[in-house]
C-alpha positions in Angstrom: 49.2 20.7 -53.8 46.9 19.6 -56.6 48.3 19.9 -60.2 45.0 20.4 -61.9 42.1 22.9 -61.4 38.8 23.5 -63.1 37.4 27.0 -63.3 33.8 27.6 -64.3 32.9 30.9 -66.1 29.2 31.3 -65.4 27.1 32.7 -68.3 29.8 34.8 -70.0 27.6 35.8 -72.9 25.0 37.3 -70.5 27.3 38.5 -67.8 30.3 39.7 -69.8 29.6 43.3 -70.5 32.7 44.8 -68.8 35.6 42.6 -69.8 35.2 40.4 -66.6 36.4 37.4 -68.7 39.8 38.9 -67.7 39.2 37.5 -64.2 39.2 34.0 -65.5 42.3 34.6 -67.5 44.1 36.1 -64.5 43.2 33.0 -62.4 44.5 30.7 -65.1 47.8 32.7 -65.4 48.3 32.7 -61.6 47.7 29.0 -61.4 49.7 27.9 -64.5 52.6 30.1 -63.4 52.8 27.7 -60.4 52.7 24.6 -62.5 49.0 23.9 -62.0 47.1 22.8 -65.2 43.8 24.6 -65.7 40.6 23.6 -67.5 38.1 26.4 -68.1 34.4 25.5 -68.6 32.1 28.2 -70.1 28.5 27.7 -69.0 26.2 29.2 -71.5 22.4 29.5 -71.3 21.0 25.9 -71.5 24.1 24.4 -70.1 24.0 22.9 -66.5 26.4 24.5 -64.0 28.7 21.7 -62.9 28.7 21.4 -59.1 32.1 19.8 -58.7 34.5 22.4 -60.2 37.1 24.2 -58.2 36.4 27.9 -58.7 33.5 29.8 -60.2 33.5 33.3 -61.7 30.4 35.4 -62.5 30.8 38.8 -64.2 28.7 41.9 -64.7 25.9 42.6 -67.1 23.0 45.0 -67.9 19.3 44.8 -66.9 17.7 42.2 -69.1 20.8 40.0 -69.2 21.0 40.1 -65.4 17.3 39.2 -65.0 17.7 36.3 -67.5 20.9 35.1 -65.7 19.0 35.1 -62.4 16.2 33.0 -63.9 18.6 30.5 -65.2 20.6 30.1 -62.0 17.5 29.9 -59.8 16.4 26.8 -61.8 19.9 25.3 -61.8 21.2 24.0 -58.5 24.8 23.4 -59.6 26.1 26.7 -58.3 24.2 26.4 -55.0 25.6 22.9 -54.5 29.1 24.2 -55.2 28.5 27.0 -52.6 27.4 24.5 -50.0 30.5 22.5 -50.3 32.7 25.6 -50.0 33.9 26.1 -53.6 35.3 29.7 -54.1 33.0 32.0 -56.1 34.0 35.4 -57.4 30.9 37.5 -58.2 31.4 40.9 -59.8 28.7 43.7 -60.1 25.5 42.1 -61.5 27.0 38.7 -60.6 27.0 39.8 -56.9 23.5 41.3 -57.1 21.8 38.3 -58.5 23.3 36.0 -55.9 21.4 38.0 -53.3 17.8 37.8 -52.1 16.5 40.3 -54.7 17.6 43.1 -57.0 15.6 45.7 -58.9 15.5 45.8 -62.7 15.7 49.0 -64.8 11.9 49.5 -64.4 12.2 49.3 -60.6 10.6 45.9 -60.3 12.0 43.5 -57.7 13.6 40.3 -59.2 14.2 37.3 -57.1 17.9 36.4 -56.8 19.5 33.0 -56.2 19.6 33.5 -52.5 23.1 32.6 -51.7 24.0 36.0 -50.2 22.3 38.0 -47.5 22.1 41.1 -49.7 19.4 43.1 -51.5 20.0 45.6 -54.3 17.9 48.6 -55.1 18.9 51.4 -57.4 21.1 54.5 -57.0 19.7 57.9 -58.0 22.9 58.5 -60.0 25.2 56.0 -61.6 28.5 55.3 -59.8 31.3 55.6 -62.3 35.0 56.0 -61.6 38.1 54.7 -59.9 37.8 53.1 -56.5 40.4 52.6 -53.7 39.4 50.6 -50.7 41.1 48.9 -47.7 40.3 45.2 -47.6 38.7 43.9 -44.4 36.9 40.8 -45.5 39.9 38.8 -46.6 43.0 38.7 -44.4 46.4 40.0 -45.7 45.1 41.8 -48.8 46.7 45.1 -50.0 44.6 48.1 -51.0 41.8 47.1 -53.4 41.9 49.0 -56.7 39.4 49.0 -59.5 36.8 50.8 -61.6 33.1 50.9 -60.8 30.2 51.4 -63.3 26.8 50.6 -61.8 23.4 51.8 -60.6 23.1 49.3 -57.8 22.7 50.1 -54.1 23.5 46.9 -52.4 22.6 46.6 -48.7 24.3 43.9 -46.6 22.4 41.8 -44.1 23.7 40.3 -40.8 24.8 37.1 -42.5 27.7 38.7 -44.4 30.4 41.2 -44.1 31.9 43.8 -46.6 34.9 43.0 -48.6 36.5 46.4 -48.2 36.0 49.9 -46.8 36.0 52.5 -49.6 37.9 55.8 -49.2 37.8 56.8 -52.9 34.7 56.0 -54.9 31.1 54.8 -54.1 31.2 51.1 -53.7 28.0 49.4 -52.6 26.2 52.7 -52.3 23.9 51.7 -49.4 24.8 53.2 -46.1 28.4 52.7 -45.0 31.2 53.4 -47.5 32.1 49.8 -48.3 32.5 47.6 -51.4 31.5 44.1 -52.0 30.6 41.2 -49.8 32.2 38.1 -48.2 29.8 35.3 -47.2 30.8 31.7 -47.0 32.8 30.9 -50.1 31.6 33.9 -52.1 33.7 37.0 -52.6 31.6 39.8 -54.3 32.7 43.2 -55.5 31.5 46.1 -57.8 35.0 46.5 -59.2 35.9 45.9 -62.7 39.3 46.4 -64.3 39.1 43.4 -64.4 39.4 43.3 -60.6 41.8 40.4 -60.4 44.3 42.0 -62.9 44.5 45.0 -60.6 44.5 42.9 -57.4 46.4 39.6 -58.2 46.6 38.8 -54.5 42.8 38.3 -54.5 43.2 35.8 -57.3 45.8 34.0 -55.3 43.4 34.0 -52.3 40.8 32.2 -54.4 43.2 29.6 -55.6 44.7 29.0 -52.2 41.2 28.3 -50.8 41.5 25.2 -53.0 45.1 24.2 -53.1 46.7 25.7 -50.0 49.7 28.0 -49.8 51.1 29.0 -53.2 54.8 29.8 -53.9 55.5 33.5 -54.5 55.6 35.1 -58.0 57.4 38.1 -59.4 54.7 40.7 -59.2 56.8 43.8 -60.0 54.9 44.5 -63.2 51.6 44.1 -61.4 52.7 46.5 -58.8 53.8 49.0 -61.4 50.3 48.7 -63.0 48.6 49.1 -59.6 50.8 52.1 -58.8 49.7 53.9 -62.0 46.0 53.2 -61.4 46.3 54.3 -57.8 47.9 57.6 -58.9 45.2 58.1 -61.4 42.5 57.6 -58.8 44.2 60.0 -56.4 44.2 62.7 -59.2 
């Protein structure tokens, strides 16, 4: 097992509206707790996306920020190169939308995405806000997915991908079947904030294990207590 990993936080000033930086912090904690040293690279507008890092994290953002981020990533092939070689990518909310074929901006105009995912995103008539509970199908061995959604996207999945989870409380992707997120190649996408990895640390471990192999177990009793309280709130 490698003793050093590099995580890339993609455009955090544009795609950091919902505290999704927490996903990077959880990944670092889960790795360092197993004795793996971590370097975090923040890629800001104007910086090239390194193609040789281990894990990439893209967060959520609002209309103009998402459009600007899509423009930057379409012209920078570092993330696409990382995807082609199989580097794990976590894409949350707007980060998931802009990796698709296209999404709509607040004015209803179609904006070209990066084209890594076989998804398209139009707009919901009513904003999806609230707790989500979903049973994971796209990643083996995961417990119930727990999180908080806040979006206007209706993301339709094409034949080249599969959903991350089947929603039984909340909205999720909001296009047809009650599912959340997407799994395609090395990308795991979701609408869930929270941040999603703090509420679902096994998903963080999955991303790390894609790089280093099997991880030794951790004491997750506090995480399970936190998950239990959030699950109870969602059920209320």
